[in-house]
C-alpha positions as CSV (number, residue, x, y, z in Angstrom):
1,M,-0.8,-24.8,-30.8
2,K,-2.9,-21.5,-31.5
3,N,-5.0,-21.6,-28.2
4,K,-1.1,-22.0,-26.8
5,K,-0.2,-19.1,-28.0
6,L,-3.5,-17.4,-26.6
7,Y,-2.4,-18.0,-23.6
8,Q,1.0,-17.3,-23.6
9,A,0.2,-13.7,-25.2
10,M,-2.2,-13.4,-22.0
11,L,0.6,-13.6,-19.6
12,G,2.7,-11.3,-21.8
13,L,0.0,-8.9,-21.3
14,A,-0.1,-10.0,-17.7
15,A,3.6,-9.1,-17.2
16,V,3.3,-5.1,-18.8
17,C,0.4,-4.5,-16.6
18,A,2.4,-5.5,-13.8
19,L,5.8,-3.4,-15.2
20,V,2.8,-0.4,-15.7
21,A,1.7,-0.9,-12.1
22,L,5.2,-1.3,-10.7
23,I,6.8,2.0,-12.4
24,L,3.2,3.8,-11.3
25,L,3.8,2.4,-7.5
26,I,7.6,3.1,-7.6
27,T,7.2,7.1,-9.1
28,G,4.3,7.5,-6.3
29,N,1.4,7.2,-8.1
30,G,0.3,4.2,-6.9
31,E,-3.5,5.8,-6.7
32,N,-3.7,5.0,-10.0
33,S,-2.3,1.8,-10.9
34,G,-5.6,-0.1,-10.1
35,L,-6.6,-0.9,-13.2
36,W,-3.5,-2.0,-14.8
37,L,-2.9,-4.4,-10.9
38,T,-6.4,-5.9,-11.5
39,G,-5.4,-6.3,-15.5
40,F,-2.4,-8.1,-14.3
41,F,-4.5,-10.7,-12.3
42,L,-7.1,-11.5,-14.9
43,F,-4.5,-11.3,-17.5
44,L,-2.6,-14.0,-15.0
45,A,-5.8,-15.9,-14.5
46,I,-6.6,-16.6,-18.2
47,G,-3.0,-17.3,-19.6
48,F,-2.7,-19.7,-16.3
49,R,-5.8,-21.8,-17.9
50,G,-3.4,-22.9,-20.7
51,Y,-1.4,-24.6,-18.2
52,E,-2.4,-28.1,-16.5
53,H,-0.4,-27.2,-13.3
54,L,-1.5,-23.8,-13.1
55,K,-4.9,-24.2,-14.1
56,G,-6.3,-24.9,-10.1
57,F,-4.8,-21.2,-9.4
58,S,-7.0,-19.6,-11.9
59,F,-10.2,-19.0,-9.9
60,T,-8.1,-17.5,-6.9
61,V,-6.3,-15.2,-9.2
62,I,-9.5,-13.9,-10.2
63,I,-10.1,-13.4,-6.5
64,F,-7.3,-11.0,-6.3
65,A,-8.1,-9.1,-9.7
66,S,-11.9,-8.5,-7.9
67,V,-10.0,-7.8,-4.3
68,T,-8.2,-5.4,-6.2
69,V,-10.3,-3.6,-8.1
70,A,-12.9,-3.0,-4.9
71,M,-9.6,-1.8,-3.3
72,F,-9.1,1.0,-5.7
73,Y,-12.5,1.8,-6.5
74,P,-15.3,1.1,-3.6
75,S,-18.1,3.0,-4.4
76,Y,-18.7,1.4,-7.6
77,F,-19.0,-1.4,-5.8
78,Q,-21.7,-0.3,-2.8
79,E,-25.1,0.7,-4.9
80,V,-26.2,0.9,-8.1
81,N,-29.1,3.9,-8.3
82,G,-30.1,3.4,-5.0
83,Y,-29.8,-0.3,-4.6
84,D,-27.7,-1.9,-2.2
85,L,-25.6,-4.4,-4.5
86,K,-25.3,-6.4,-0.8
87,N,-29.1,-7.4,-1.4
88,L,-28.0,-10.2,-3.7
89,F,-25.7,-12.5,-1.1
90,V,-29.1,-14.4,-0.2
91,P,-30.2,-15.5,-3.8
92,L,-26.7,-15.6,-4.7
93,L,-25.4,-17.8,-2.4
94,Q,-28.8,-20.1,-2.4
95,I,-28.4,-20.7,-6.4
96,I,-24.6,-21.4,-5.5
97,M,-26.4,-24.3,-2.9
98,F,-29.4,-25.2,-5.3
99,G,-26.1,-26.0,-7.7
100,M,-24.5,-28.0,-5.1
101,G,-27.1,-30.0,-4.2
102,T,-27.8,-31.0,-8.5
103,A,-23.8,-32.3,-7.9
104,M,-24.9,-34.6,-5.4
105,S,-26.8,-37.3,-4.8
106,L,-28.4,-39.5,-2.4
107,K,-25.5,-42.1,-3.1
108,D,-23.0,-39.5,-1.4
109,F,-25.1,-39.7,1.9
110,A,-25.3,-43.0,2.0
111,G,-21.5,-42.6,2.4
112,V,-22.4,-42.1,6.2
113,V,-23.1,-45.9,6.1
114,K,-20.7,-47.1,4.4
115,M,-17.8,-45.0,6.2
116,P,-19.0,-44.0,9.3
117,K,-15.5,-43.9,10.9
118,G,-14.5,-41.4,8.3
119,V,-17.5,-39.7,8.5
120,L,-17.6,-39.4,12.7
121,I,-14.1,-38.4,12.7
122,G,-14.1,-36.0,9.9
123,T,-17.4,-34.0,10.9
124,L,-15.9,-34.0,14.9
125,C,-12.7,-32.5,14.2
126,Q,-14.6,-30.0,11.6
127,F,-16.5,-28.8,14.0
128,T,-14.6,-28.8,16.7
129,I,-10.7,-28.1,15.4
130,M,-11.8,-24.8,13.6
131,P,-14.0,-23.4,15.7
132,F,-11.6,-23.4,18.8
133,V,-8.5,-22.5,16.6
134,G,-10.5,-19.1,15.1
135,Y,-11.7,-18.4,18.9
136,G,-8.0,-18.6,20.2
137,I,-6.6,-16.5,16.8
138,A,-9.6,-13.8,17.4
139,N,-8.2,-13.6,20.9
140,L,-4.4,-13.3,20.5
141,L,-4.7,-10.6,17.6
142,G,-6.3,-8.3,19.8
143,V,-8.8,-6.4,16.9
144,D,-12.2,-5.2,16.8
145,P,-14.7,-7.3,18.6
146,E,-16.5,-7.7,15.4
147,I,-13.6,-8.8,13.0
148,A,-12.4,-11.2,15.8
149,A,-15.7,-12.6,15.7
150,G,-15.6,-13.2,11.6
151,I,-12.8,-15.5,12.7
152,I,-14.8,-17.9,14.7
153,L,-17.5,-17.5,12.0
154,I,-15.2,-18.6,9.5
155,G,-13.8,-21.4,11.5
156,S,-17.3,-22.7,12.6
157,A,-18.5,-22.8,9.0
158,P,-19.2,-26.0,7.2
159,S,-16.6,-26.9,4.5
160,G,-17.5,-26.0,0.9
161,L,-16.9,-27.7,-2.8
162,A,-13.7,-26.4,-2.9
163,S,-12.5,-29.1,-0.6
164,N,-13.9,-31.7,-2.6
165,V,-11.8,-30.3,-5.7
166,M,-8.3,-30.2,-3.8
167,S,-9.3,-34.1,-2.8
168,Y,-9.1,-35.1,-5.8
169,L,-6.0,-33.6,-6.5
170,A,-4.6,-34.9,-3.7
171,K,-5.5,-38.3,-4.3
172,A,-7.2,-38.7,-1.4
173,N,-10.5,-40.5,-0.8
174,L,-13.1,-37.9,-3.0
175,A,-16.4,-40.4,-2.1
176,L,-15.3,-39.3,1.6
177,S,-14.6,-35.8,0.8
178,V,-17.8,-35.5,-0.7
179,T,-20.0,-37.1,1.6
180,L,-18.5,-34.9,4.3
181,T,-19.2,-32.0,2.4
182,A,-22.9,-33.1,2.1
183,F,-23.5,-33.9,5.9
184,A,-21.2,-30.8,7.1
185,T,-23.1,-28.6,4.8
186,L,-26.7,-30.0,6.2
187,L,-25.6,-30.2,9.7
188,A,-24.1,-26.7,9.2
189,P,-27.6,-24.6,10.4
190,F,-27.6,-26.3,13.6
191,V,-24.3,-26.0,14.9
192,T,-22.7,-22.9,12.9
193,P,-24.8,-20.9,15.2
194,F,-24.5,-23.3,18.2
195,M,-20.7,-22.3,17.7
196,M,-21.0,-19.0,17.0
197,G,-23.8,-18.2,19.8
198,W,-21.2,-20.6,22.6
199,L,-17.8,-18.6,21.3
200,G,-18.6,-15.7,19.3
201,G,-20.8,-14.4,21.6
202,E,-18.0,-13.2,23.5
203,F,-17.4,-10.6,20.8
204,V,-20.7,-9.6,19.0
205,E,-24.5,-10.5,20.0
206,V,-25.7,-13.7,18.4
207,D,-29.0,-14.2,17.6
208,V,-28.2,-18.2,17.5
209,L,-32.1,-18.8,16.1
210,G,-32.2,-15.9,14.1
211,M,-29.2,-17.6,11.9
212,M,-30.3,-21.0,12.2
213,W,-33.8,-20.3,10.3
214,S,-30.9,-17.8,8.1
215,M,-28.9,-20.9,7.4
216,I,-32.0,-23.2,6.8
217,Q,-33.4,-20.7,4.1
218,I,-29.7,-20.3,2.6
219,V,-28.6,-23.8,2.6
220,V,-31.3,-26.2,3.5
221,I,-33.9,-25.8,1.3
222,P,-31.9,-24.9,-1.8
223,V,-29.9,-27.8,-1.2
224,V,-32.9,-30.2,-0.7
225,A,-34.5,-28.4,-3.9
226,G,-31.4,-29.5,-6.5
227,L,-30.9,-33.2,-4.5
228,L,-34.7,-33.7,-5.7
229,F,-34.2,-32.0,-9.1
230,N,-31.1,-34.5,-9.5
231,Y,-33.3,-37.5,-9.0
232,F,-36.1,-36.3,-11.4
233,A,-34.4,-34.4,-13.8
234,H,-30.7,-36.4,-13.5
235,G,-28.7,-35.9,-17.2
236,K,-32.1,-33.9,-18.6
237,F,-30.5,-30.4,-18.5
238,K,-26.9,-30.7,-19.6
239,W,-26.4,-26.8,-19.8
240,L,-27.1,-26.7,-16.5
241,D,-24.1,-29.1,-15.3
242,N,-22.1,-26.9,-17.2
243,A,-23.3,-23.4,-16.1
244,M,-23.6,-23.8,-12.3
245,P,-19.8,-23.8,-11.8
246,I,-19.4,-20.6,-13.7
247,V,-22.1,-19.2,-11.8
248,S,-20.7,-20.4,-8.5
249,M,-17.3,-18.8,-9.4
250,F,-19.7,-15.4,-10.3
251,G,-21.3,-15.3,-7.2
252,I,-17.9,-15.8,-4.7
253,A,-15.9,-13.4,-6.6
254,Y,-18.9,-11.2,-6.2
255,I,-19.7,-11.7,-2.7
256,I,-16.1,-11.0,-2.1
257,T,-15.6,-8.1,-4.3
258,I,-18.9,-6.4,-2.4
259,I,-17.5,-7.4,1.2
260,T,-14.1,-5.6,0.4
261,A,-15.4,-2.3,-0.5
262,A,-17.6,-2.2,2.0
263,G,-15.0,-2.9,4.4
264,R,-12.2,-1.0,2.7
265,D,-11.0,1.1,5.4
266,Q,-10.8,-1.5,7.9
267,L,-8.8,-4.0,5.4
268,L,-6.2,-1.0,5.1
269,N,-5.8,-1.1,8.8
270,V,-6.1,-4.7,9.6
271,G,-5.5,-6.4,6.0
272,A,-2.1,-7.7,6.6
273,V,-2.9,-9.5,9.8
274,L,-5.9,-11.0,8.6
275,I,-4.0,-12.4,5.6
276,L,-1.3,-14.1,8.6
277,A,-4.3,-15.4,10.5
278,G,-5.9,-16.9,7.1
279,I,-2.3,-19.1,6.7
280,F,-2.4,-20.2,10.6
281,H,-5.8,-21.0,10.4
282,N,-5.5,-23.1,7.4
283,V,-2.4,-24.6,7.8
284,S,-3.3,-25.8,11.7
285,G,-6.8,-27.3,10.2
286,Y,-4.7,-29.3,7.8
287,F,-2.3,-30.2,10.4
288,L,-4.5,-31.0,13.2
289,G,-7.2,-32.5,11.0
290,Y,-5.0,-34.9,9.6
291,W,-3.3,-36.0,12.9
292,G,-6.5,-36.1,14.1
293,A,-7.7,-39.2,11.6
294,R,-4.5,-40.2,11.9
295,L,-5.0,-40.6,15.8
296,F,-7.7,-43.4,15.0
297,R,-5.9,-45.1,12.6
298,M,-7.7,-43.7,9.6
299,P,-5.9,-44.8,5.9
300,E,-3.2,-42.5,4.5
301,R,-6.3,-40.9,1.5
302,D,-8.9,-40.7,4.7
303,C,-6.3,-38.7,6.5
304,R,-5.8,-36.1,3.4
305,T,-9.3,-36.0,3.3
306,V,-9.6,-35.2,6.3
307,A,-7.2,-32.6,6.8
308,L,-8.7,-31.1,3.7
309,E,-12.1,-30.9,4.8
310,V,-11.2,-29.7,8.0
311,G,-8.8,-26.7,6.9
312,M,-11.4,-25.4,3.7
313,Q,-14.4,-23.5,4.9
314,N,-17.1,-22.4,3.1
315,G,-16.4,-18.8,2.9
316,G,-19.3,-17.7,0.6
317,L,-21.7,-18.9,3.2
318,A,-19.7,-17.0,5.7
319,S,-19.7,-14.0,4.5
320,T,-23.6,-14.1,3.9
321,L,-23.8,-14.8,7.1
322,A,-22.3,-12.0,8.2
323,N,-24.2,-10.0,6.0
324,E,-27.2,-11.1,7.4
325,M,-25.8,-9.9,10.9
326,G,-25.8,-6.2,9.5
327,K,-22.1,-6.4,9.9
328,V,-21.0,-7.8,6.3
329,A,-18.1,-4.8,6.6
330,T,-16.6,-5.8,10.1
331,V,-17.7,-9.5,10.5
332,G,-17.7,-10.2,7.1
333,L,-13.4,-9.3,6.6
334,A,-12.4,-12.7,7.9
335,P,-14.4,-14.7,5.3
336,A,-13.5,-12.8,2.5
337,I,-9.9,-12.4,2.8
338,F,-9.8,-16.2,4.8
339,G,-11.5,-17.5,1.1
340,P,-8.7,-16.6,-1.7
341,V,-5.9,-17.7,1.2
342,M,-7.4,-21.0,1.8
343,N,-7.7,-21.8,-2.6
344,I,-4.2,-20.8,-2.2
345,T,-3.3,-23.2,0.7
346,G,-4.9,-26.3,-0.1
347,S,-3.4,-25.9,-3.7
348,V,-0.4,-26.1,-2.6
349,L,-0.9,-28.6,0.2
350,A,-2.9,-30.8,-3.2
351,S,0.1,-30.4,-5.4
352,Y,2.2,-31.6,-2.9
353,W,0.3,-35.0,-1.8
354,R,-0.3,-35.7,-5.5
355,G,3.4,-36.1,-6.1
356,K,3.9,-38.0,-2.9
357,A,3.0,-41.7,-3.2
358,L,0.5,-43.1,-1.2
359,P,1.7,-46.1,1.0
360,D,-1.4,-48.2,-0.6
361,D,0.2,-47.5,-3.9
362,K,3.8,-47.7,-2.8
363,Q,3.0,-51.8,-1.4
364,S,0.7,-52.2,-4.3
365,R,3.8,-51.8,-6.7
366,D,6.3,-53.8,-4.5
367,K,3.6,-56.9,-4.6
368,E,3.7,-56.3,-8.4
369,K,7.5,-56.1,-8.8
370,E,7.7,-59.7,-6.5
371,K,5.2,-61.2,-8.4
372,T,7.1,-60.5,-12.1
373,K,10.2,-61.1,-10.4
374,M,8.7,-64.9,-9.5
375,E,7.0,-65.1,-12.9
376,H,10.4,-64.4,-14.2
377,D,12.5,-66.5,-12.2
378,K,10.1,-69.0,-12.6
379,A,10.0,-68.8,-16.7
380,H,14.2,-69.4,-16.3
381,T,13.8,-72.6,-14.0
């Protein structure tokens, strides 16, 4: 009860911050509303933690707080005492990828053998649908070439751990989701640069081999190290299991904050367009991924899984690759915007599917009812 009151108090503080920010905006003092808007999102994120149906949105709201503070006070998030804060991107993402590896095991990759059809179709859909959807959006929008290249980059990135969480919430095939994420992550250093060079090369110069080597350092080596750590030290460091989700959330929030601060002026011009593009990008991935799986007569649970794996990309990885290209303020904008957007759309879709019975579940319930009826009739004859 005491905790419930605390969460309610946080929501109350969020409402106060929102009211003050609104008054400042109405009275023409919008430039002073930054801290109040940031406080609104932070208190809202904490308040959401007290409600099971809202808890999944907490991290996304924290990202909104990060974007808000970076938009209002960009100078604080560019360098500290001459140290460029973008230099922390790679080590942070390597830690996140190491954490992903510690959460995996060789059994996750054994799923490639156990579920070859699902893995093949899911991987094929992921690395074809999203890069081409991104390419189509980039051409239609007519934005700056480097921003357009960022849309293709996020479309060419593999799925992240967020898709596994959404698959669990959506009552999808979690085992397949984890296997697809693991498989796509290790394939990405070879597929992502190729797709980026092929489709993105029209907009910016892409060093395909250089990007491959960067991804091997950022993705493959840390993930393999995490797998080995899990294999030899499984269960021995419980604190690490508890710490890694927090480190991952901090790392993604940090990367998005720094990118937003670096590209603030560009975002003021194209931010709304990128948000709409992000929504269309995600929804296209969910729709085409789902029906692509249905086309191959996959079970409903697997179709949901493929839809979420296709529609949700690893925004942190795409952002870091943009930084490695030396174009974080332009190429990095789409990954920074699409990341929060996909968490919202993914949560909405997962919540919808969670409330919708699986055909298999319905058949099981019907059989159980029929069995009960037969036993009841038998008892009365």
